[in-house]
PyMOL Python script that loads the backbone (N, CA, C, O; Angstrom):
from pymol import cmd

cmd.read_pdbstr("""\
ATOM      1  N   SER A   1      -0.503  -4.353  11.744  1.00  0.00           N
ATOM      2  CA  SER A   1      -1.014  -5.375  10.845  1.00  0.00           C
ATOM      3  C   SER A   1      -2.369  -4.964  10.284  1.00  0.00           C
ATOM      4  O   SER A   1      -3.034  -4.077  10.820  1.00  0.00           O
ATOM      5  N   LEU A   2      -2.765  -5.615   9.207  1.00  0.00           N
ATOM      6  CA  LEU A   2      -4.097  -5.345   8.663  1.00  0.00           C
ATOM      7  C   LEU A   2      -5.125  -5.691   9.728  1.00  0.00           C
ATOM      8  O   LEU A   2      -5.015  -6.717  10.399  1.00  0.00           O
ATOM      9  N   GLY A   3      -6.108  -4.844   9.876  1.00  0.00           N
ATOM     10  CA  GLY A   3      -7.106  -5.030  10.914  1.00  0.00           C
ATOM     11  C   GLY A   3      -6.844  -4.180  12.140  1.00  0.00           C
ATOM     12  O   GLY A   3      -7.675  -4.118  13.047  1.00  0.00           O
ATOM     13  N   GLY A   4      -5.679  -3.515  12.175  1.00  0.00           N
ATOM     14  CA  GLY A   4      -5.347  -2.639  13.287  1.00  0.00           C
ATOM     15  C   GLY A   4      -5.883  -1.238  13.055  1.00  0.00           C
ATOM     16  O   GLY A   4      -6.606  -0.992  12.089  1.00  0.00           O
ATOM     17  N   THR A   5      -5.529  -0.324  13.942  1.00  0.00           N
ATOM     18  CA  THR A   5      -6.021   1.054  13.825  1.00  0.00           C
ATOM     19  C   THR A   5      -5.001   1.994  13.203  1.00  0.00           C
ATOM     20  O   THR A   5      -5.317   3.152  12.930  1.00  0.00           O
ATOM     21  N   GLU A   6      -3.782   1.515  12.976  1.00  0.00           N
ATOM     22  CA  GLU A   6      -2.759   2.370  12.388  1.00  0.00           C
ATOM     23  C   GLU A   6      -2.811   2.308  10.866  1.00  0.00           C
ATOM     24  O   GLU A   6      -3.247   1.312  10.290  1.00  0.00           O
ATOM     25  N   SER A   7      -2.364   3.376  10.227  1.00  0.00           N
ATOM     26  CA  SER A   7      -2.319   3.411   8.769  1.00  0.00           C
ATOM     27  C   SER A   7      -1.139   2.585   8.279  1.00  0.00           C
ATOM     28  O   SER A   7      -0.089   2.533   8.920  1.00  0.00           O
ATOM     29  N   LEU A   8      -1.328   1.942   7.133  1.00  0.00           N
ATOM     30  CA  LEU A   8      -0.286   1.117   6.536  1.00  0.00           C
ATOM     31  C   LEU A   8      -0.183   1.400   5.049  1.00  0.00           C
ATOM     32  O   LEU A   8      -1.165   1.759   4.398  1.00  0.00           O
ATOM     33  N   VAL A   9       1.016   1.233   4.526  1.00  0.00           N
ATOM     34  CA  VAL A   9       1.245   1.267   3.089  1.00  0.00           C
ATOM     35  C   VAL A   9       1.791  -0.105   2.729  1.00  0.00           C
ATOM     36  O   VAL A   9       2.724  -0.594   3.365  1.00  0.00           O
ATOM     37  N   GLU A  10       1.213  -0.719   1.717  1.00  0.00           N
ATOM     38  CA  GLU A  10       1.577  -2.086   1.360  1.00  0.00           C
ATOM     39  C   GLU A  10       1.834  -2.172  -0.135  1.00  0.00           C
ATOM     40  O   GLU A  10       1.191  -1.477  -0.921  1.00  0.00           O
ATOM     41  N   HIS A  11       2.779  -3.029  -0.530  1.00  0.00           N
ATOM     42  CA  HIS A  11       3.061  -3.343  -1.930  1.00  0.00           C
ATOM     43  C   HIS A  11       2.560  -4.769  -2.182  1.00  0.00           C
ATOM     44  O   HIS A  11       3.290  -5.732  -1.947  1.00  0.00           O
ATOM     45  N   PRO A  12       1.305  -4.906  -2.663  1.00  0.00           N
ATOM     46  CA  PRO A  12       0.696  -6.237  -2.800  1.00  0.00           C
ATOM     47  C   PRO A  12       1.512  -7.235  -3.619  1.00  0.00           C
ATOM     48  O   PRO A  12       1.546  -8.418  -3.280  1.00  0.00           O
ATOM     49  N   ALA A  13       2.173  -6.784  -4.693  1.00  0.00           N
ATOM     50  CA  ALA A  13       2.902  -7.715  -5.554  1.00  0.00           C
ATOM     51  C   ALA A  13       4.033  -8.425  -4.816  1.00  0.00           C
ATOM     52  O   ALA A  13       4.360  -9.567  -5.140  1.00  0.00           O
ATOM     53  N   SER A  14       4.628  -7.767  -3.834  1.00  0.00           N
ATOM     54  CA  SER A  14       5.734  -8.395  -3.106  1.00  0.00           C
ATOM     55  C   SER A  14       5.355  -8.807  -1.687  1.00  0.00           C
ATOM     56  O   SER A  14       6.178  -9.353  -0.953  1.00  0.00           O
ATOM     57  N   MET A  15       4.106  -8.545  -1.306  1.00  0.00           N
ATOM     58  CA  MET A  15       3.696  -8.897   0.052  1.00  0.00           C
ATOM     59  C   MET A  15       2.536  -9.893   0.015  1.00  0.00           C
ATOM     60  O   MET A  15       2.770 -11.101  -0.011  1.00  0.00           O
ATOM     61  N   THR A  16       1.310  -9.418   0.012  1.00  0.00           N
ATOM     62  CA  THR A  16       0.141 -10.295   0.137  1.00  0.00           C
ATOM     63  C   THR A  16      -0.068 -11.212  -1.059  1.00  0.00           C
ATOM     64  O   THR A  16      -0.664 -12.280  -0.915  1.00  0.00           O
ATOM     65  N   HIS A  17       0.413 -10.817  -2.247  1.00  0.00           N
ATOM     66  CA  HIS A  17       0.195 -11.622  -3.450  1.00  0.00           C
ATOM     67  C   HIS A  17       1.515 -12.095  -4.067  1.00  0.00           C
ATOM     68  O   HIS A  17       1.576 -12.380  -5.263  1.00  0.00           O
ATOM     69  N   SER A  18       2.561 -12.176  -3.256  1.00  0.00           N
ATOM     70  CA  SER A  18       3.866 -12.575  -3.785  1.00  0.00           C
ATOM     71  C   SER A  18       3.884 -14.014  -4.289  1.00  0.00           C
ATOM     72  O   SER A  18       4.706 -14.357  -5.138  1.00  0.00           O
ATOM     73  N   ASP A  19       2.993 -14.857  -3.781  1.00  0.00           N
ATOM     74  CA  ASP A  19       2.960 -16.255  -4.210  1.00  0.00           C
ATOM     75  C   ASP A  19       2.049 -16.493  -5.410  1.00  0.00           C
ATOM     76  O   ASP A  19       1.913 -17.628  -5.867  1.00  0.00           O
ATOM     77  N   VAL A  20       1.421 -15.429  -5.927  1.00  0.00           N
ATOM     78  CA  VAL A  20       0.546 -15.535  -7.095  1.00  0.00           C
ATOM     79  C   VAL A  20       1.393 -15.340  -8.347  1.00  0.00           C
ATOM     80  O   VAL A  20       2.252 -14.459  -8.387  1.00  0.00           O
ATOM     81  N   ASP A  21       1.155 -16.157  -9.364  1.00  0.00           N
ATOM     82  CA  ASP A  21       1.865 -16.057 -10.631  1.00  0.00           C
ATOM     83  C   ASP A  21       1.756 -14.635 -11.177  1.00  0.00           C
ATOM     84  O   ASP A  21       0.667 -14.062 -11.163  1.00  0.00           O
ATOM     85  N   PRO A  22       2.866 -14.044 -11.664  1.00  0.00           N
ATOM     86  CA  PRO A  22       2.834 -12.663 -12.162  1.00  0.00           C
ATOM     87  C   PRO A  22       1.759 -12.400 -13.218  1.00  0.00           C
ATOM     88  O   PRO A  22       1.126 -11.344 -13.200  1.00  0.00           O
ATOM     89  N   GLU A  23       1.545 -13.337 -14.129  1.00  0.00           N
ATOM     90  CA  GLU A  23       0.506 -13.144 -15.148  1.00  0.00           C
ATOM     91  C   GLU A  23      -0.881 -13.095 -14.508  1.00  0.00           C
ATOM     92  O   GLU A  23      -1.733 -12.308 -14.921  1.00  0.00           O
ATOM     93  N   GLU A  24      -1.102 -13.931 -13.506  1.00  0.00           N
ATOM     94  CA  GLU A  24      -2.386 -13.940 -12.803  1.00  0.00           C
ATOM     95  C   GLU A  24      -2.575 -12.641 -12.009  1.00  0.00           C
ATOM     96  O   GLU A  24      -3.681 -12.104 -11.942  1.00  0.00           O
ATOM     97  N   ARG A  25      -1.478 -12.137 -11.404  1.00  0.00           N
ATOM     98  CA  ARG A  25      -1.571 -10.859 -10.692  1.00  0.00           C
ATOM     99  C   ARG A  25      -2.013  -9.747 -11.631  1.00  0.00           C
ATOM    100  O   ARG A  25      -2.857  -8.925 -11.271  1.00  0.00           O
ATOM    101  N   ILE A  26      -1.447  -9.718 -12.836  1.00  0.00           N
ATOM    102  CA  ILE A  26      -1.824  -8.697 -13.821  1.00  0.00           C
ATOM    103  C   ILE A  26      -3.306  -8.819 -14.147  1.00  0.00           C
ATOM    104  O   ILE A  26      -4.010  -7.811 -14.208  1.00  0.00           O
ATOM    105  N   GLU A  27      -3.789 -10.047 -14.358  1.00  0.00           N
ATOM    106  CA  GLU A  27      -5.211 -10.266 -14.638  1.00  0.00           C
ATOM    107  C   GLU A  27      -6.085  -9.775 -13.488  1.00  0.00           C
ATOM    108  O   GLU A  27      -7.214  -9.334 -13.704  1.00  0.00           O
ATOM    109  N   MET A  28      -5.563  -9.852 -12.269  1.00  0.00           N
ATOM    110  CA  MET A  28      -6.295  -9.404 -11.089  1.00  0.00           C
ATOM    111  C   MET A  28      -6.195  -7.886 -10.900  1.00  0.00           C
ATOM    112  O   MET A  28      -6.850  -7.319 -10.025  1.00  0.00           O
ATOM    113  N   GLY A  29      -5.372  -7.238 -11.724  1.00  0.00           N
ATOM    114  CA  GLY A  29      -5.191  -5.793 -11.598  1.00  0.00           C
ATOM    115  C   GLY A  29      -4.124  -5.393 -10.601  1.00  0.00           C
ATOM    116  O   GLY A  29      -4.036  -4.227 -10.215  1.00  0.00           O
ATOM    117  N   ILE A  30      -3.314  -6.349 -10.180  1.00  0.00           N
ATOM    118  CA  ILE A  30      -2.249  -6.073  -9.217  1.00  0.00           C
ATOM    119  C   ILE A  30      -0.944  -5.936  -9.986  1.00  0.00           C
ATOM    120  O   ILE A  30      -0.346  -6.928 -10.401  1.00  0.00           O
ATOM    121  N   THR A  31      -0.515  -4.702 -10.170  1.00  0.00           N
ATOM    122  CA  THR A  31       0.692  -4.422 -10.936  1.00  0.00           C
ATOM    123  C   THR A  31       1.874  -4.178 -10.004  1.00  0.00           C
ATOM    124  O   THR A  31       1.703  -4.018  -8.796  1.00  0.00           O
ATOM    125  N   GLU A  32       3.075  -4.152 -10.580  1.00  0.00           N
ATOM    126  CA  GLU A  32       4.288  -3.923  -9.800  1.00  0.00           C
ATOM    127  C   GLU A  32       4.334  -2.524  -9.198  1.00  0.00           C
ATOM    128  O   GLU A  32       4.990  -2.308  -8.179  1.00  0.00           O
ATOM    129  N   ASN A  33       3.640  -1.572  -9.823  1.00  0.00           N
ATOM    130  CA  ASN A  33       3.678  -0.204  -9.298  1.00  0.00           C
ATOM    131  C   ASN A  33       2.464   0.133  -8.436  1.00  0.00           C
ATOM    132  O   ASN A  33       2.254   1.296  -8.091  1.00  0.00           O
ATOM    133  N   MET A  34       1.667  -0.870  -8.088  1.00  0.00           N
ATOM    134  CA  MET A  34       0.494  -0.649  -7.235  1.00  0.00           C
ATOM    135  C   MET A  34       0.908  -0.579  -5.768  1.00  0.00           C
ATOM    136  O   MET A  34       1.710  -1.382  -5.292  1.00  0.00           O
ATOM    137  N   VAL A  35       0.348   0.389  -5.071  1.00  0.00           N
ATOM    138  CA  VAL A  35       0.558   0.540  -3.637  1.00  0.00           C
ATOM    139  C   VAL A  35      -0.811   0.629  -2.984  1.00  0.00           C
ATOM    140  O   VAL A  35      -1.690   1.345  -3.464  1.00  0.00           O
ATOM    141  N   ARG A  36      -0.989  -0.098  -1.890  1.00  0.00           N
ATOM    142  CA  ARG A  36      -2.264  -0.076  -1.174  1.00  0.00           C
ATOM    143  C   ARG A  36      -2.114   0.771   0.085  1.00  0.00           C
ATOM    144  O   ARG A  36      -1.194   0.574   0.878  1.00  0.00           O
ATOM    145  N   LEU A  37      -3.028   1.707   0.251  1.00  0.00           N
ATOM    146  CA  LEU A  37      -3.074   2.513   1.466  1.00  0.00           C
ATOM    147  C   LEU A  37      -4.235   2.029   2.308  1.00  0.00           C
ATOM    148  O   LEU A  37      -5.368   1.955   1.831  1.00  0.00           O
ATOM    149  N   SER A  38      -3.961   1.703   3.544  1.00  0.00           N
ATOM    150  CA  SER A  38      -4.995   1.326   4.494  1.00  0.00           C
ATOM    151  C   SER A  38      -4.971   2.396   5.578  1.00  0.00           C
ATOM    152  O   SER A  38      -4.081   2.412   6.428  1.00  0.00           O
ATOM    153  N   ILE A  39      -5.952   3.286   5.542  1.00  0.00           N
ATOM    154  CA  ILE A  39      -5.960   4.460   6.407  1.00  0.00           C
ATOM    155  C   ILE A  39      -6.521   4.111   7.779  1.00  0.00           C
ATOM    156  O   ILE A  39      -7.573   3.482   7.897  1.00  0.00           O
ATOM    157  N   GLY A  40      -5.803   4.530   8.807  1.00  0.00           N
ATOM    158  CA  GLY A  40      -6.200   4.263  10.183  1.00  0.00           C
ATOM    159  C   GLY A  40      -6.867   5.463  10.826  1.00  0.00           C
ATOM    160  O   GLY A  40      -7.609   6.199  10.176  1.00  0.00           O
ATOM    161  N   VAL A  41      -6.597   5.650  12.095  1.00  0.00           N
ATOM    162  CA  VAL A  41      -7.297   6.679  12.870  1.00  0.00           C
ATOM    163  C   VAL A  41      -6.436   7.913  13.149  1.00  0.00           C
ATOM    164  O   VAL A  41      -6.825   8.768  13.945  1.00  0.00           O
ATOM    165  N   GLU A  42      -5.273   8.015  12.504  1.00  0.00           N
ATOM    166  CA  GLU A  42      -4.428   9.175  12.717  1.00  0.00           C
ATOM    167  C   GLU A  42      -5.113  10.446  12.214  1.00  0.00           C
ATOM    168  O   GLU A  42      -6.061  10.384  11.431  1.00  0.00           O
ATOM    169  N   HIS A  43      -4.630  11.578  12.666  1.00  0.00           N
ATOM    170  CA  HIS A  43      -5.179  12.862  12.231  1.00  0.00           C
ATOM    171  C   HIS A  43      -4.909  13.029  10.734  1.00  0.00           C
ATOM    172  O   HIS A  43      -3.793  12.770  10.284  1.00  0.00           O
ATOM    173  N   PRO A  44      -5.906  13.456   9.958  1.00  0.00           N
ATOM    174  CA  PRO A  44      -5.745  13.589   8.505  1.00  0.00           C
ATOM    175  C   PRO A  44      -4.547  14.441   8.087  1.00  0.00           C
ATOM    176  O   PRO A  44      -3.867  14.103   7.118  1.00  0.00           O
ATOM    177  N   GLU A  45      -4.279  15.524   8.789  1.00  0.00           N
ATOM    178  CA  GLU A  45      -3.144  16.378   8.419  1.00  0.00           C
ATOM    179  C   GLU A  45      -1.820  15.641   8.594  1.00  0.00           C
ATOM    180  O   GLU A  45      -0.892  15.845   7.811  1.00  0.00           O
ATOM    181  N   ASP A  46      -1.722  14.787   9.611  1.00  0.00           N
ATOM    182  CA  ASP A  46      -0.511  13.989   9.806  1.00  0.00           C
ATOM    183  C   ASP A  46      -0.332  12.993   8.666  1.00  0.00           C
ATOM    184  O   ASP A  46       0.778  12.805   8.167  1.00  0.00           O
ATOM    185  N   LEU A  47      -1.421  12.361   8.258  1.00  0.00           N
ATOM    186  CA  LEU A  47      -1.352  11.397   7.155  1.00  0.00           C
ATOM    187  C   LEU A  47      -0.937  12.072   5.860  1.00  0.00           C
ATOM    188  O   LEU A  47      -0.100  11.551   5.124  1.00  0.00           O
ATOM    189  N   ILE A  48      -1.518  13.228   5.579  1.00  0.00           N
ATOM    190  CA  ILE A  48      -1.182  13.959   4.353  1.00  0.00           C
ATOM    191  C   ILE A  48       0.291  14.348   4.361  1.00  0.00           C
ATOM    192  O   ILE A  48       0.976  14.200   3.349  1.00  0.00           O
ATOM    193  N   ALA A  49       0.781  14.841   5.489  1.00  0.00           N
ATOM    194  CA  ALA A  49       2.194  15.219   5.591  1.00  0.00           C
ATOM    195  C   ALA A  49       3.099  14.004   5.391  1.00  0.00           C
ATOM    196  O   ALA A  49       4.113  14.094   4.700  1.00  0.00           O
ATOM    197  N   ASP A  50       2.742  12.875   5.988  1.00  0.00           N
ATOM    198  CA  ASP A  50       3.539  11.656   5.832  1.00  0.00           C
ATOM    199  C   ASP A  50       3.551  11.177   4.386  1.00  0.00           C
ATOM    200  O   ASP A  50       4.595  10.777   3.872  1.00  0.00           O
ATOM    201  N   LEU A  51       2.392  11.217   3.724  1.00  0.00           N
ATOM    202  CA  LEU A  51       2.324  10.803   2.320  1.00  0.00           C
ATOM    203  C   LEU A  51       3.145  11.726   1.433  1.00  0.00           C
ATOM    204  O   LEU A  51       3.847  11.258   0.537  1.00  0.00           O
ATOM    205  N   LYS A  52       3.067  13.025   1.669  1.00  0.00           N
ATOM    206  CA  LYS A  52       3.872  13.976   0.889  1.00  0.00           C
ATOM    207  C   LYS A  52       5.354  13.679   1.050  1.00  0.00           C
ATOM    208  O   LYS A  52       6.103  13.654   0.073  1.00  0.00           O
ATOM    209  N   GLN A  53       5.768  13.456   2.283  1.00  0.00           N
ATOM    210  CA  GLN A  53       7.174  13.170   2.548  1.00  0.00           C
ATOM    211  C   GLN A  53       7.613  11.887   1.836  1.00  0.00           C
ATOM    212  O   GLN A  53       8.691  11.844   1.244  1.00  0.00           O
ATOM    213  N   GLY A  54       6.797  10.866   1.892  1.00  0.00           N
ATOM    214  CA  GLY A  54       7.131   9.615   1.231  1.00  0.00           C
ATOM    215  C   GLY A  54       7.189   9.740  -0.278  1.00  0.00           C
ATOM    216  O   GLY A  54       8.087   9.189  -0.914  1.00  0.00           O
ATOM    217  N   LEU A  55       6.241  10.459  -0.857  1.00  0.00           N
ATOM    218  CA  LEU A  55       6.214  10.615  -2.311  1.00  0.00           C
ATOM    219  C   LEU A  55       7.368  11.470  -2.816  1.00  0.00           C
ATOM    220  O   LEU A  55       7.852  11.268  -3.929  1.00  0.00           O
ATOM    221  N   GLU A  56       7.810  12.420  -2.006  1.00  0.00           N
ATOM    222  CA  GLU A  56       8.958  13.241  -2.395  1.00  0.00           C
ATOM    223  C   GLU A  56      10.240  12.419  -2.430  1.00  0.00           C
ATOM    224  O   GLU A  56      11.198  12.795  -3.107  1.00  0.00           O
ATOM    225  N   ALA A  57      10.268  11.311  -1.715  1.00  0.00           N
ATOM    226  CA  ALA A  57      11.463  10.475  -1.641  1.00  0.00           C
ATOM    227  C   ALA A  57      11.589   9.501  -2.813  1.00  0.00           C
ATOM    228  O   ALA A  57      12.646   8.899  -3.001  1.00  0.00           O
ATOM    229  N   VAL A  58      10.533   9.343  -3.595  1.00  0.00           N
ATOM    230  CA  VAL A  58      10.604   8.397  -4.727  1.00  0.00           C
ATOM    231  C   VAL A  58      10.656   9.103  -6.057  1.00  0.00           C
ATOM    232  O   VAL A  58      10.717   8.451  -7.100  1.00  0.00           O
TER     233      VAL A  58
END
""", "prot")
cmd.dss("prot")
cmd.show_as("cartoon", "prot")
cmd.util.cbc("prot")
cmd.orient("prot")
C-alpha cells in the first residue's frame, strides 16, 4: 500500500481518482495514460529490470 517500503505502480485515473469527473481529472493533469511510480527500498538494478520487463509487455 502507499506508505509502505515496497515499490508500486499505480494508474490514478482508475484507482485513486476513479471517482473524480473525467473533465476534472484532465484539469488536474491526470490523464488516462498516466502511470504513477512510487519507488521503495528495492535495489535499483532490480527496479530497472522490472520496469524494462513491464514496458516491453505493453
